[in-house]
C-alpha positions, 0 to 999 in steps of 0.5 A: 532498526527503528531508524531505517524504517523511519527513513523508508516511511519518510522516503515513500510517504508521498506515495502512501498518501497518494494510496490512502486517497485512492482507496478513500475516495473507491470506498467498498463494502465490508467483505466486498472489497474486491477492487480494494483487494486488485489495487493492493495485489497490483501493487504488490506485484509492482513492489516485488516485495510484498510478502518476501523476506529480503 
């Protein structure tokens, strides 16, 4: 199970770095992360797996 998680992380590493860099380039104040919330919601819709169990 842990090995599968490592493989998934390794496979998606570049994309995760891209997301992190975008969020750090567009900071928002605490409790006022409206654009961040939109970005994550869009990411989840595109991934079609956020919050869903397979």
